[in-house]
C-alpha positions in Angstrom: 79.9 8.3 -77.5 78.4 7.0 -80.7 77.6 9.7 -83.3 80.0 12.3 -81.7 82.0 14.6 -83.9 85.8 14.4 -83.2 88.5 16.8 -84.4 92.3 16.6 -84.3 93.8 15.9 -80.8 90.5 14.3 -79.2 90.9 11.2 -77.3 89.5 8.1 -78.9 90.7 5.5 -76.3 91.8 6.6 -72.8 94.8 4.9 -71.4 97.1 5.4 -68.5 100.4 3.4 -68.2 102.0 2.7 -65.0 105.5 4.1 -64.4 108.2 3.1 -62.3 109.8 6.0 -60.6 112.9 6.4 -58.6 112.5 7.3 -54.9 114.0 10.9 -55.3 111.4 11.8 -58.1 108.6 11.3 -55.5 107.3 14.6 -53.8 107.7 15.1 -50.2 104.5 14.2 -48.9 104.6 10.9 -50.9 107.9 10.1 -49.4 106.4 10.5 -46.1 103.3 8.2 -47.1 105.7 5.6 -48.1 108.1 5.7 -45.1 105.4 6.2 -42.4 102.3 4.3 -43.5 103.9 2.1 -46.4 101.6 3.4 -49.0 102.8 3.0 -52.5 102.3 6.0 -54.6 101.5 5.1 -58.1 102.6 7.2 -61.0 101.1 6.9 -64.7 101.8 8.3 -68.0 99.0 9.3 -70.5 99.2 7.1 -73.4 95.7 7.8 -74.9 95.1 6.9 -78.5 94.3 10.3 -80.1 92.9 11.6 -83.4 96.0 12.3 -85.7 96.6 15.6 -87.1 94.1 16.3 -90.2 91.7 13.7 -89.3 88.2 14.4 -88.3 84.9 12.7 -88.7 82.1 10.9 -86.3 82.4 7.9 -84.0 80.8 4.9 -85.2 80.5 1.0 -84.0 81.5 -1.6 -86.1 80.1 -5.1 -85.7 79.6 -8.2 -87.6 77.2 -11.1 -87.3 78.5 -14.5 -86.0 76.4 -17.4 -86.4 76.6 -20.0 -83.7 78.6 -23.1 -84.7 79.5 -26.6 -83.2 82.2 -26.0 -80.7 81.2 -22.5 -79.6 80.7 -21.8 -76.1 77.7 -20.3 -74.1 77.2 -19.6 -70.4 74.4 -18.7 -67.9 74.3 -16.5 -65.0 75.0 -19.3 -62.4 78.7 -20.1 -63.4 77.6 -22.9 -65.7 79.0 -22.9 -69.1 78.3 -25.3 -72.1 79.7 -26.2 -75.5 77.4 -26.4 -78.6 77.7 -30.2 -79.4 75.2 -30.7 -82.2 72.9 -28.3 -84.0 69.7 -30.1 -85.7 66.9 -28.8 -87.9 64.0 -27.2 -86.3 61.7 -30.2 -87.1 64.2 -32.5 -85.5 64.2 -30.8 -82.0 62.0 -31.8 -79.2 58.8 -30.1 -79.0 56.5 -29.3 -76.2 52.9 -30.4 -75.6 51.5 -27.2 -77.4 53.7 -28.0 -80.7 56.4 -25.5 -80.0 59.8 -26.9 -80.6 62.4 -26.2 -77.8 65.6 -24.0 -78.6 68.4 -25.5 -76.6 68.8 -28.8 -74.7 71.3 -28.8 -71.9 73.1 -31.5 -70.3 71.5 -32.2 -66.7 74.7 -33.4 -65.5 76.0 -29.8 -65.1 73.7 -29.0 -62.2 74.7 -31.4 -59.4 78.4 -31.2 -60.2 78.4 -27.2 -59.7 75.6 -27.3 -56.9 73.8 -24.2 -58.5 70.3 -25.2 -58.3 69.6 -21.4 -58.9 69.7 -22.1 -62.4 66.7 -24.6 -62.3 64.6 -21.8 -60.4 65.6 -19.0 -63.0 64.7 -21.5 -65.9 61.2 -22.3 -64.5 60.5 -18.8 -63.3 61.4 -17.3 -66.7 58.6 -19.6 -68.3 56.1 -18.2 -65.8 57.0 -14.6 -66.5 56.7 -15.0 -70.3 53.3 -16.6 -70.0 52.1 -14.2 -67.4 54.1 -11.0 -69.0 55.8 -10.3 -65.8 59.2 -9.2 -64.7 60.9 -10.5 -61.6 63.6 -9.0 -59.4 64.6 -11.5 -56.8 67.1 -10.6 -53.9 69.9 -13.1 -53.2 69.7 -15.3 -50.2 66.1 -14.9 -50.1 65.8 -18.1 -47.8 66.5 -15.8 -44.9 63.2 -14.6 -45.2 61.3 -18.0 -45.2 62.4 -21.4 -45.7 61.9 -22.8 -49.2 61.1 -19.2 -50.4 62.4 -19.8 -53.8 60.5 -22.8 -54.5 57.3 -21.5 -53.4 57.6 -18.3 -55.2 58.6 -20.2 -58.5 55.7 -23.0 -58.1 53.3 -20.5 -57.3 54.0 -18.5 -60.4 53.7 -21.5 -62.5 50.5 -22.4 -61.1 49.2 -18.9 -61.8 50.6 -19.5 -65.4 48.7 -22.7 -65.7 45.4 -21.2 -64.7 45.4 -18.2 -66.8 46.9 -19.8 -70.1 44.7 -23.0 -69.5 47.9 -25.1 -70.4 47.9 -28.1 -67.9 51.4 -28.9 -68.9 52.8 -25.6 -67.4 52.3 -27.0 -63.8 51.7 -30.5 -63.3 51.3 -31.7 -59.6 52.9 -35.1 -60.2 56.0 -33.3 -61.2 56.0 -29.6 -60.7 58.3 -27.5 -62.8 58.8 -30.5 -65.3 56.8 -31.6 -68.4 56.5 -34.3 -70.7 58.1 -33.5 -74.2 58.2 -35.4 -77.5 60.9 -36.5 -79.7 61.0 -34.5 -82.8 62.2 -37.3 -85.0 60.2 -40.2 -83.9 57.0 -38.3 -82.4 56.7 -40.3 -79.2 57.1 -38.8 -75.4 60.3 -39.0 -73.7 60.7 -41.4 -70.7 61.3 -38.9 -68.1 59.6 -35.5 -67.6 62.0 -32.7 -68.3 62.4 -29.1 -66.7 61.5 -26.4 -69.5 61.8 -22.6 -69.2 63.5 -19.4 -70.4 66.8 -18.9 -68.7 69.3 -16.0 -69.7 71.7 -17.5 -72.1 74.9 -15.5 -73.1 77.2 -16.3 -75.9 80.8 -16.3 -74.9 83.9 -14.9 -76.9 85.3 -18.3 -77.0 84.5 -19.3 -80.5 85.7 -22.4 -82.3 87.0 -20.5 -85.4 89.3 -18.7 -83.1 90.6 -21.5 -81.4 91.6 -23.9 -84.5 95.1 -24.7 -84.2 97.3 -27.4 -85.7 101.1 -28.4 -85.2 103.2 -30.9 -87.5 106.4 -30.4 -85.6 108.0 -27.9 -83.3 109.7 -27.3 -80.0 109.7 -29.6 -77.2 110.1 -29.0 -73.2 113.3 -29.8 -72.0 112.1 -31.8 -68.9 109.3 -33.9 -70.2 110.1 -33.8 -73.9 106.6 -33.3 -74.7 105.5 -30.5 -77.2 105.0 -27.1 -75.7 101.7 -25.7 -74.7 100.1 -22.6 -75.9 99.0 -21.5 -79.4 101.5 -18.5 -79.1 104.3 -21.1 -79.1 103.1 -23.3 -81.8 102.4 -25.8 -78.9 100.3 -29.0 -79.2 96.9 -30.0 -77.9 96.8 -31.4 -74.6 95.2 -34.9 -74.2 94.4 -35.2 -70.6 93.0 -38.0 -68.5 89.1 -37.5 -69.5 90.2 -37.3 -73.2 92.0 -40.7 -73.0 88.9 -42.1 -71.3 86.9 -40.7 -74.2 89.0 -42.3 -76.9 89.1 -45.5 -74.9 85.2 -45.4 -74.9 85.5 -45.6 -78.9 88.2 -48.6 -78.7 90.6 -46.5 -80.7 93.8 -48.0 -79.4 96.1 -47.1 -82.5 95.1 -43.4 -82.3 95.7 -43.6 -78.6 99.1 -45.3 -79.1 99.9 -42.7 -81.8 99.1 -39.7 -79.4 100.7 -40.8 -76.4 103.9 -42.0 -78.1 104.7 -40.8 -81.8 103.1 -37.3 -81.2 104.3 -36.9 -77.6 107.3 -37.7 -75.7 108.8 -41.0 -77.2 111.9 -39.4 -78.5 113.3 -42.5 -80.6 109.9 -43.2 -82.1 109.2 -39.7 -83.3 112.7 -39.4 -84.9 112.3 -42.5 -86.9 108.8 -42.2 -87.9 109.8 -38.9 -90.0 112.2 -40.7 -92.0 110.0 -43.8 -92.4 107.3 -41.6 -93.8 109.5 -40.0 -96.1 111.4 -42.8 -97.6 108.7 -45.6 -96.9 108.8 -48.6 -94.9 107.3 -50.0 -91.8 106.7 -47.4 -89.0 108.7 -48.7 -86.0 106.9 -49.5 -82.8 107.7 -47.6 -79.7 108.5 -50.7 -77.5 110.7 -48.9 -74.8 109.4 -46.5 -72.2 108.4 -42.9 -73.1 110.3 -39.9 -71.6 107.5 -39.3 -69.1 108.0 -42.7 -67.5 111.8 -42.3 -67.3 111.0 -38.7 -65.7 109.0 -40.8 -62.9 111.8 -42.9 -62.4 114.2 -39.9 -61.8 111.8 -38.1 -59.5 111.5 -41.3 -57.4 115.3 -41.4 -57.3 115.4 -38.0 -55.9 113.4 -39.1 -53.1 115.3 -42.2 -52.4 112.7 -44.4 -54.2 112.8 -46.7 -57.0 110.7 -49.0 -59.3 113.7 -51.5 -60.0 115.6 -54.1 -57.9 118.9 -53.5 -56.5 120.8 -55.7 -59.0 119.1 -54.2 -62.2 120.1 -51.0 -64.0 117.8 -48.5 -65.7 117.5 -50.0 -69.2 116.7 -53.5 -68.2 114.0 -52.4 -65.7 112.0 -51.1 -68.9 111.9 -54.6 -70.4 111.4 -56.4 -67.3 108.5 -54.5 -65.9 106.8 -53.9 -69.4 103.7 -56.0 -68.8 104.2 -56.7 -64.9 103.1 -54.8 -61.9 105.5 -51.8 -60.7 106.2 -51.5 -57.0 107.8 -48.5 -55.4 110.8 -49.4 -52.8 113.7 -47.8 -51.0 117.1 -47.8 -52.2 120.5 -48.2 -50.5 123.2 -45.4 -50.2 125.4 -47.5 -52.3 122.7 -47.6 -55.2 122.4 -43.8 -54.9 126.2 -43.4 -55.1 126.3 -45.4 -58.3 123.4 -43.4 -59.8 125.7 -40.2 -59.1 128.4 -41.7 -61.2 126.7 -41.6 -64.3 128.8 -41.1 -67.5 127.7 -38.3 -70.1 128.4 -38.8 -73.9 131.4 -36.6 -73.6 133.2 -38.9 -71.1 132.5 -36.8 -68.0 130.9 -37.8 -64.7 127.6 -35.9 -63.5 128.7 -35.6 -59.8 126.4 -34.4 -56.9 125.1 -31.4 -55.3 127.6 -30.4 -52.6 126.5 -26.6 -51.9 123.2 -25.6 -51.0 123.2 -22.5 -53.3 121.8 -21.6 -56.7 123.8 -18.3 -57.8 127.1 -17.0 -56.7 126.6 -13.8 -54.9 129.5 -12.0 -56.4 129.4 -13.3 -60.1 125.5 -13.8 -60.2 126.4 -17.1 -62.2 125.1 -20.5 -61.6 127.0 -22.2 -58.8 129.2 -25.0 -59.6 127.9 -28.3 -57.9 125.0 -26.4 -56.7 121.1 -26.6 -57.0 120.9 -25.2 -60.5 124.5 -26.8 -61.7 124.2 -27.4 -65.5 126.5 -30.2 -65.5 124.3 -32.2 -63.0 120.9 -31.1 -64.1 121.5 -30.2 -67.7 121.7 -29.2 -70.4 125.4 -28.4 -70.7 125.4 -28.5 -74.5 122.5 -28.9 -77.1 121.4 -32.5 -76.9 123.4 -33.4 -73.7 121.5 -33.7 -70.4 122.5 -34.7 -67.0 
């Protein structure tokens, strides 16, 4: 408790750590509970943070002020969260009909996609409560009392606030709950009326200063050859489908090519671009397929499918279908047998899975020619893959 006086041995932070105990260490009644009812008796050890010897003082609360920035995350009470995209001066913000500027403007696309219209009722009811100096406590699922109960309550309170404050913009019968607001930079009204109100807005712990992360080079995953994910592993930033759409909207073709090839899973290009950057010269173009496309081909082969014709090998398929339409087709058993005879750089053949096992039951080692065989699925040595 804040302000409490603490001495040596007092608990500052209480903590219990779960312990894994042997069956023989349980008491008799606990063994019966486990055997008859299947109840797992949990044991824990006290690992509290206590004041060390010779220490004493008072409990204080240390806080610091973090001003909101572009990139910080805020949320409301209906499962909707937003990212601060821009901060404008107060004189440039939209303002109401009585001259007061608004504090925040939210994207309306966040309402129909989440199907949580309760945030609109909370927003409008908060405006009515601030004008009438009232507090409301609404029971959930109040529609069981009366149809459209929430809508009737909100509109009736807005109507009362309109009468008491003599502000006609609070409740306009043409578009109840909405109002005309004006552009702070140009001074003219916006084309459509907008919902205004006072909802609860909570600042989340996800702050942009804590999420800034960069990576020049590092480790890559063995399967896709893409950078690892996760800040703790010095991973890269994920560029997903919607991020690619956003960059395509700006027409940045070269930046997209760099992100999806040099900085991702194009093995040859990312190896050559480092040396070219150091000694100078023309950066090589990633003309062949990235590793993710090769992974797709291998997965299709495991399902007895392919993107190539029967008389073509893997390398020629990349060039032939570079600017053409790809089609998935079935393969013959002879072609599957030919794929299984792939030659490794050390001269050995890959082989095929002949045992439906993963580990040997006696030695607990990987089963040879099994489902986890390193010779077939790799890697058997650094840089050598099946």
